[in-house]
C-alpha positions in Angstrom: -49.4 46.3 -42.5 -46.9 47.8 -44.8 -43.5 46.1 -45.3 -40.5 48.5 -45.4 -36.8 48.2 -45.8 -34.5 50.7 -44.2 -30.7 50.8 -44.3 -28.2 52.5 -42.0 -24.5 52.5 -42.4 -21.4 53.0 -40.3 -17.8 53.6 -41.5 -17.0 49.9 -40.8 -20.0 48.0 -42.1 -23.6 48.3 -43.2 -26.5 47.3 -41.1 -29.7 46.1 -42.8 -32.8 46.5 -40.6 -35.9 44.8 -41.9 -38.9 46.5 -40.3 -42.6 46.1 -40.2 -44.6 49.3 -39.8 -47.7 48.5 -37.7 -50.6 50.4 -36.4 -51.1 49.9 -32.7 -54.5 48.2 -33.4 -52.8 45.8 -35.7 -50.3 44.6 -33.1 -51.4 41.2 -32.0 -48.1 39.6 -31.3 -44.6 38.9 -32.7 -44.7 36.8 -35.9 -42.9 33.5 -36.0 -41.0 34.5 -39.1 -40.0 37.7 -40.9 -39.5 37.4 -44.6 -37.8 40.0 -46.8 -37.0 39.7 -50.4 -35.3 42.4 -52.4 -32.1 44.3 -52.9 -29.8 45.9 -50.3 -28.9 49.4 -51.4 -27.2 52.4 -49.9 -28.5 55.7 -51.3 -29.8 53.8 -54.2 -26.6 52.0 -54.9 -26.4 48.2 -54.5 -24.3 47.3 -51.4 -21.3 45.1 -51.7 -19.4 44.4 -48.5 -19.5 43.1 -45.0 -22.7 43.6 -43.1 -25.1 42.5 -40.4 -28.9 41.7 -40.3 -30.9 43.3 -37.5 -34.6 43.0 -37.1 -37.2 45.2 -35.2 -41.0 45.7 -35.1 -41.9 49.4 -34.9 -45.0 51.5 -35.4 -45.8 53.3 -38.6 -43.8 56.4 -38.0 -40.9 54.6 -36.4 -41.2 56.2 -33.0 -42.1 53.1 -30.9 -40.5 49.7 -30.7 -42.5 46.5 -30.1 -39.8 43.8 -30.6 -36.2 43.3 -31.8 -34.0 40.3 -32.3 -32.0 41.0 -29.1 -34.5 43.0 -27.2 -32.5 46.3 -27.1 -34.5 48.4 -29.6 -36.4 51.4 -28.2 -38.3 54.3 -29.7 -37.8 52.9 -33.1 -34.0 52.4 -32.9 -32.1 49.5 -34.4 -31.1 46.6 -32.1 -27.6 46.5 -30.7 -26.7 43.0 -31.8 -27.2 41.4 -35.2 -28.8 38.1 -36.0 -26.2 35.4 -35.7 -25.1 33.0 -38.5 -25.8 29.3 -38.2 -23.7 26.8 -40.1 -25.7 23.6 -40.4 -24.3 20.1 -40.3 -22.5 19.4 -43.5 -22.1 23.0 -44.5 -19.0 25.2 -44.3 -18.5 28.9 -43.7 -15.2 29.9 -45.2 -13.5 33.2 -44.4 -10.5 34.4 -46.5 -7.9 36.6 -44.9 -10.6 38.6 -43.0 -9.8 40.6 -39.9 -13.4 40.9 -38.9 -14.4 43.9 -36.8 -18.0 42.9 -36.6 -18.9 40.9 -33.4 -21.4 38.7 -35.0 -22.6 35.5 -33.3 -21.8 32.2 -35.1 -23.4 28.8 -34.4 -21.5 25.9 -35.9 -22.6 22.3 -36.4 -20.7 19.3 -37.8 -17.4 18.9 -39.6 -18.3 20.8 -42.8 -18.1 20.0 -46.5 -15.8 17.1 -47.0 -15.1 17.2 -43.2 -12.9 20.2 -43.8 -14.5 22.2 -41.0 -17.8 24.0 -40.2 -15.7 27.2 -40.1 -12.7 27.3 -42.4 -10.1 30.0 -42.6 -7.7 30.6 -45.4 -5.0 33.2 -45.1 -4.5 34.8 -41.7 -7.3 36.7 -40.1 -9.6 37.1 -37.1 -13.2 36.6 -36.0 -14.5 38.8 -33.2 -17.9 37.3 -32.7 -19.0 34.7 -30.1 -19.0 31.1 -31.5 -21.3 28.4 -30.1 -20.6 24.8 -30.9 -24.2 23.5 -31.0 -23.3 20.0 -32.0 -19.9 18.3 -32.4 -18.0 20.5 -34.8 -14.6 21.5 -36.2 -12.8 24.7 -37.1 -10.3 24.2 -39.9 -7.4 26.5 -40.7 -5.3 25.9 -43.7 -1.7 24.9 -42.9 0.6 27.8 -42.5 -2.3 30.2 -41.9 -3.8 31.4 -38.6 -7.1 32.5 -37.2 -7.6 34.6 -34.1 -10.8 34.0 -32.2 -11.6 36.9 -29.8 -15.3 36.6 -29.0 -15.1 33.3 -27.1 -16.2 29.8 -27.9 -19.0 28.0 -26.0 -19.5 24.3 -26.1 -21.9 22.7 -23.6 -21.6 18.9 -23.9 -20.2 19.1 -27.4 -16.8 18.4 -28.9 -14.7 21.1 -30.6 -12.0 19.9 -33.0 -9.2 22.2 -34.2 -8.0 20.8 -37.6 -6.7 21.7 -41.0 -3.0 22.0 -40.2 -2.9 25.7 -39.4 -3.0 27.7 -36.1 -6.0 28.9 -34.1 -5.3 31.6 -31.4 -7.7 32.1 -28.5 -7.5 35.7 -27.3 -9.5 37.9 -24.9 -12.4 35.5 -24.3 -11.7 31.8 -23.8 -13.4 28.4 -24.5 -16.2 27.7 -22.0 -18.8 25.1 -21.3 -20.3 23.9 -18.0 -21.8 20.7 -19.3 -19.6 17.5 -18.9 -18.0 15.9 -22.0 -17.3 19.3 -23.6 -14.2 17.8 -25.2 -11.4 19.8 -26.9 -9.4 18.0 -29.7 -6.4 19.5 -31.4 -5.8 17.4 -34.6 -2.6 17.9 -36.6 -2.9 21.6 -36.0 -1.8 24.2 -33.4 -4.0 25.8 -30.8 -2.5 28.7 -28.8 -4.3 29.7 -25.6 -3.6 33.3 -24.5 -6.4 33.7 -22.1 -8.2 31.6 -19.4 -10.6 28.8 -20.4 -13.3 27.0 -18.5 -14.7 24.1 -20.6 -15.7 21.0 -18.7 -14.1 18.0 -20.5 -10.9 16.2 -21.6 -8.3 17.6 -24.0 -6.7 15.5 -26.7 -3.7 16.6 -28.8 -3.2 14.1 -31.6 -1.5 13.3 -34.9 1.3 15.8 -34.6 -0.9 18.6 -33.2 0.4 21.2 -30.7 -1.3 22.8 -27.7 0.6 25.9 -26.8 0.3 27.6 -23.4 0.6 31.3 -24.2 0.5 32.4 -20.6 0.3 30.6 -17.3 -2.9 29.0 -15.9 -5.0 29.1 -19.1 -6.3 25.6 -18.9 -9.6 25.0 -17.0 -9.1 25.6 -13.3 -12.5 24.7 -11.6 -12.7 21.2 -13.1 -9.2 20.5 -14.5 -9.0 18.9 -17.9 -7.6 15.4 -18.4 -4.9 15.8 -21.1 -3.9 13.1 -23.6 -0.9 13.5 -26.0 -1.0 10.9 -28.6 0.4 10.2 -32.1 3.1 12.9 -31.9 0.9 15.3 -30.0 2.8 18.1 -28.3 2.2 20.2 -25.2 4.3 23.4 -25.6 4.5 25.2 -22.3 6.6 28.1 -23.6 8.1 28.6 -20.1 4.7 28.8 -18.5 2.9 26.7 -15.8 -0.5 25.1 -15.8 -2.4 22.2 -14.2 -4.3 19.2 -15.6 -6.4 16.5 -13.9 -4.2 13.8 -15.4 -1.6 13.4 -18.2 -1.6 10.4 -20.5 1.2 10.2 -23.2 1.1 7.7 -26.1 3.7 9.0 -28.4 3.5 12.5 -27.0 5.8 15.3 -26.0 6.0 17.9 -23.3 8.3 20.8 -24.2 9.1 24.4 -23.3 12.2 25.4 -21.3 11.2 26.6 -17.8 7.6 25.4 -18.1 5.8 23.2 -15.6 2.7 21.1 -16.1 1.2 20.0 -12.8 -0.9 16.8 -12.7 -3.5 16.4 -10.0 -3.8 12.7 -10.8 -2.1 10.0 -12.8 0.7 10.5 -15.3 1.1 7.6 -17.7 3.4 6.9 -20.6 2.2 4.2 -23.0 3.7 3.1 -26.3 6.9 4.5 -27.9 8.4 7.9 -28.5 7.3 9.8 -25.4 9.5 12.7 -24.6 9.9 15.2 -21.7 11.8 18.0 -23.5 14.9 19.8 -22.1 13.9 22.3 -19.4 10.3 21.1 -19.2 8.9 19.6 -16.0 6.0 17.3 -15.3 5.1 17.6 -11.6 2.8 15.2 -9.7 2.0 14.1 -6.2 1.4 10.5 -7.1 3.5 8.1 -9.2 4.1 8.3 -12.9 3.7 4.9 -14.6 5.9 4.1 -17.6 4.4 1.2 -19.6 6.0 2.1 -22.9 9.1 4.1 -23.4 9.9 7.7 -22.3 13.0 9.8 -22.9 13.4 12.4 -20.2 15.6 15.4 -21.1 13.7 17.6 -18.6 12.3 16.5 -15.3 9.6 14.4 -13.7 9.1 16.0 -10.3 7.6 13.0 -8.6 8.0 9.2 -8.1 8.2 7.0 -11.2 7.7 3.3 -11.7 8.9 1.6 -14.9 6.7 -1.4 -15.4 7.6 -4.6 -17.1 8.2 -3.9 -20.8 8.8 -0.2 -20.2 11.9 1.8 -20.8 13.1 5.0 -19.1 16.0 6.8 -20.7 17.4 10.3 -20.8 19.7 12.9 -19.4 17.2 14.7 -17.2 15.9 13.9 -13.7 13.2 12.0 -12.0 12.1 11.5 -8.4 12.2 8.2 -6.5 12.5 5.5 -9.2 11.4 1.9 -9.2 12.4 -0.3 -12.1 10.3 -3.5 -12.2 11.3 -6.9 -13.4 11.4 -7.0 -17.2 11.9 -3.2 -17.5 14.8 -1.3 -19.0 16.8 1.6 -17.5 18.9 3.4 -20.0 20.6 6.5 -18.5 21.8 9.2 -20.9 21.0 9.4 -24.6 21.7 6.2 -26.4 21.8 8.0 -29.7 24.6 10.3 -28.7 26.1 8.2 -25.9 26.3 11.2 -23.5 24.4 12.4 -20.5 23.6 11.5 -16.9 20.2 10.5 -15.7 19.6 11.7 -12.1 17.1 9.9 -9.8 15.9 10.0 -6.3 16.1 6.8 -4.2 16.5 4.0 -6.8 14.9 0.6 -6.4 15.8 -2.2 -8.8 13.9 -5.5 -9.0 15.3 -8.8 -10.2 16.0 -9.3 -13.9 15.9 -5.7 -15.0 18.1 -4.4 -17.9 20.6 -1.6 -17.4 21.7 -0.2 -20.8 24.9 1.7 -21.0 26.3 3.6 -24.0 30.0 4.5 -24.5 31.4 6.9 -27.1 35.1 6.5 -26.5 37.5 3.7 -25.7 39.1 5.6 -22.9 37.5 6.3 -19.5 37.0 9.9 -20.4 34.4 12.0 -18.6 31.1 10.6 -17.3 28.1 12.1 -19.2 30.4 13.3 -21.9 32.2 10.2 -23.2 29.8 7.7 -21.7 26.4 7.6 -20.1 26.0 7.6 -16.4 23.3 6.9 -13.7 23.3 9.1 -10.6 21.0 8.0 -7.8 20.4 9.4 -4.4 20.7 6.0 -2.9 20.8 2.4 -4.2 20.1 -0.7 -2.2 20.9 -4.0 -4.0 20.2 -6.3 -1.1 18.4 -9.4 -2.3 18.9 -8.7 -6.0 19.9 -11.9 -7.8 20.5 -10.7 -11.4 20.8 -7.4 -13.3 21.4 -7.6 -17.0 23.8 -5.0 -18.3 23.9 -4.3 -22.1 26.7 -2.3 -23.6 26.6 -0.3 -26.9 28.9 2.0 -28.7 27.6 5.0 -30.7 27.8 4.3 -34.4 29.5 6.8 -36.6 31.4 8.8 -33.8 34.8 7.6 -35.0 35.7 5.8 -31.7 37.5 2.5 -31.5 38.1 0.0 -28.8 41.4 -1.5 -27.9 40.7 -4.9 -26.4 44.3 -5.3 -25.3 44.1 -2.5 -22.7 42.3 -2.2 -19.5 39.4 0.3 -19.2 37.2 1.7 -16.5 34.0 3.7 -16.6 32.2 5.0 -13.5 28.7 4.1 -14.7 26.7 4.4 -11.4 27.2 6.9 -8.7 25.1 7.5 -5.5 25.1 10.6 -3.3 24.2 9.0 0.0 25.1 5.3 -0.2 25.3 2.0 -2.0 24.4 -1.2 -0.1 24.0 -4.8 -0.9 26.4 -4.9 -3.8 27.9 -8.1 -5.1 29.7 -8.3 -8.5 27.9 -11.6 -9.3 24.6 -9.7 -9.5 25.6 -8.0 -12.7 25.7 -10.0 -16.0 27.4 -8.0 -18.7 26.3 -8.4 -22.3 28.7 -6.7 -24.7 27.0 -8.0 -27.8 26.3 -4.6 -29.3 29.6 -3.1 -28.3 32.1 -3.1 -31.2 31.0 -6.5 -32.4 30.9 -8.1 -28.9 33.9 -10.4 -29.2 36.8 -9.6 -26.8 39.6 -11.6 -25.4 39.2 -9.9 -22.0 36.2 -9.6 -19.7 33.7 -7.1 -18.4 32.5 -6.8 -14.9 30.9 -4.4 -12.5 33.1 -3.5 -9.5 32.9 -1.1 -6.5 35.0 2.0 -7.0 38.2 1.8 -5.0 38.2 5.5 -4.1 34.5 6.2 -3.9 32.8 3.1 -2.4 29.3 4.5 -3.1 30.0 4.3 -6.9 30.0 1.3 -9.3 32.5 1.1 -12.2 32.2 -0.9 -15.4 35.5 -2.6 -15.8 37.3 -4.2 -18.7 40.3 -6.4 -18.0 42.4 -7.3 -21.0 43.9 -10.8 -21.6 47.6 -10.5 -22.1 48.8 -11.0 -25.7 50.7 -14.2 -26.6 54.2 -12.7 -26.3 53.2 -11.4 -22.9 52.1 -14.9 -21.9 55.4 -16.3 -23.1 57.4 -13.8 -21.0 55.2 -14.5 -18.0 55.5 -18.3 -18.4 59.3 -17.9 -19.0 59.6 -15.9 -15.9 57.7 -18.5 -13.9 60.0 -21.3 -15.4 63.1 -19.5 -14.5 61.8 -18.9 -11.0 61.0 -22.6 -10.7 64.5 -23.6 -11.9 66.2 -21.3 -9.4 64.2 -22.8 -6.6 65.0 -26.3 -7.7 68.8 -25.6 -7.8 68.5 -23.9 -4.4 66.8 -27.0 -3.0 69.5 -29.3 -4.5 72.3 -27.1 -3.1 
């Protein structure tokens, strides 16, 4: 058996084919290992460049094929596919600004040297081969750089993490995996999906990472993925639509004007700093639960319940809304003091807090000079106490004249207000221009539009005004006494 080394080249890359020349009588089976040691040369010149290894067993004159690494070799030809590269646990394959035209299979394991990634890319480039995540592994792209993956990524029961601070773009062939728990994690990096994916497992976007939906319906459709946005994680819809099994936000954001994310199951907001961005919509058939705080600039197309300790604020819209005892409803944007929050039928429980922000001392325009709540209908029957807190917006240059009366239409309803009693509303102006006023605040029914509620401030007359009033009363009393004596 004579070992040979042959070399074929193409304009794009070199192919090294390690062959064993065998006589037919010597063929007893395919060996378990093929070993080759020596130089790689093209026409006697040492080769330096990108290449692939392909292996075949042929007869002595190269006219008959017995075996090849992919089973495609015939009549002594080279195999179609090359031998894939395996990155073992703890090792790293680093590619630097490479636009790879070679569709070479890659198997990755682990999180690489220093946990920087089993596959690490510096500069912007592409990898055309198929990638298999054999064990839990990560792909790291240096911040500011990008890596396009065009050959598909397969992970069956393993976790793929996108890390490094850069951007990974999935084109042509998506991320797949039929086994359960084939998780996808986007960690402090950006993942752009430009083609459909079919992995079977949850998706987590964390630590300021971004999952960007490049076109509609790219998330797994057969078994929808459960999406978690945590620690500043962002879902950027880019105006597209997609579907998830559930959506859990814990310091997460959904953005992208015109985009819609549909949830087949629960939508939950825990912790602080959850945001539905302007123009973005979260749609659901069930009820979204707010256990932390959420700022809605866009829309929640479905019912919402704000549980005790939770806060709902914003200038967007929600469906039917229930505010539970101990929860806070803060229409508009408390930072700017403007905006109107629109809801479906509104249900308020006892001892909730209604937080109102005002930017100007005059009545002005609702949603422009002060925040406003607009509900489809509001039934206050049986409500004993609603705590109303007032705040002005710091730094906007506004002042408040406590010696003049003021009126703000703070709550409007489109179909009806029932069960209202002024005594239900306890006004706390402690954060409104210092909170000390000679007059009084109250909630009253609008005289012209009985379905609306106005926040009213009635000033106490100044001392000279009291003197004039008392003097007038005294003169009136004296006139009456003289008339009686006459």
